[in-house]
C-alpha positions in Angstrom: 91.4 12.6 18.2 88.2 11.6 19.7 87.9 10.7 22.9 87.6 6.4 23.4 85.3 4.7 26.1 85.5 1.1 27.4 84.2 -1.6 28.3 84.1 -5.3 28.5 81.8 -8.3 27.5 82.5 -11.6 28.7 81.9 -14.7 26.5 81.4 -17.6 26.6 85.3 -17.9 24.7 87.0 -15.0 26.8 87.1 -11.3 27.8 86.1 -9.1 25.0 87.5 -5.7 25.6 85.4 -3.1 23.0 86.3 0.6 22.6 84.4 2.8 21.3 84.0 6.8 20.7 81.5 8.8 21.4 79.2 7.5 18.1 81.4 4.4 16.6 83.4 1.5 17.2 86.9 1.3 17.7 87.9 -2.5 18.3 87.2 -5.2 20.0 89.9 -7.5 21.1 90.0 -10.2 23.6 92.0 -9.4 26.3 93.6 -11.6 29.8 91.8 -9.5 32.0 90.1 -6.7 32.7 92.9 -3.1 32.4 91.3 0.3 31.8 88.5 1.9 33.6 85.1 0.7 32.4 83.0 3.4 30.7 79.4 4.1 30.8 78.0 5.2 26.8 74.7 4.5 25.3 77.0 3.0 22.4 79.2 0.6 24.6 75.7 -0.6 26.2 73.9 -1.2 22.9 77.5 -3.2 21.4 77.2 -5.1 25.0 73.8 -5.9 24.5 74.2 -7.0 20.6 77.5 -9.3 21.7 75.7 -11.0 24.4 72.2 -11.3 22.0 74.8 -13.1 19.6 77.0 -15.2 21.3 72.9 -16.8 23.1 72.1 -17.9 19.6 69.0 -14.2 18.9 71.1 -12.6 16.7 73.5 -13.6 13.4 75.1 -10.6 12.3 75.6 -6.8 15.1 74.6 -3.6 13.5 77.0 -1.4 15.1 78.8 1.6 13.3 82.8 0.8 13.5 85.3 3.6 12.8 88.7 2.5 10.9 91.7 4.1 12.0 94.8 4.5 10.0 96.8 6.1 7.7 95.0 6.8 3.8 96.2 3.6 2.3 94.9 1.4 5.7 91.9 3.3 5.3 91.5 2.7 1.6 92.7 -1.1 2.1 89.8 -1.7 5.1 87.7 -0.4 3.3 88.0 -2.3 -0.1 87.9 -5.5 2.4 84.6 -4.4 4.0 82.7 -3.9 0.6 84.3 -7.8 -0.1 82.7 -9.2 2.9 79.2 -7.1 2.4 
């Protein structure tokens, strides 16, 4: 299991908790308050920059690497769903 890093973005609709590895986003979830110690990594800074641009109307799509966690079936289901969206 890769080390996880946590960052927060205070969006107009709530606090977004972003969890990453060194290379990819694992999750982005709205939370009531900041609970983890914030990490300062290159990927977190980039994700927060892109999310900020999105909420400011300067960006429509995020260009971020995501990593899917789960068992074989779960990953296949997520990958199939992602292919439908894209």
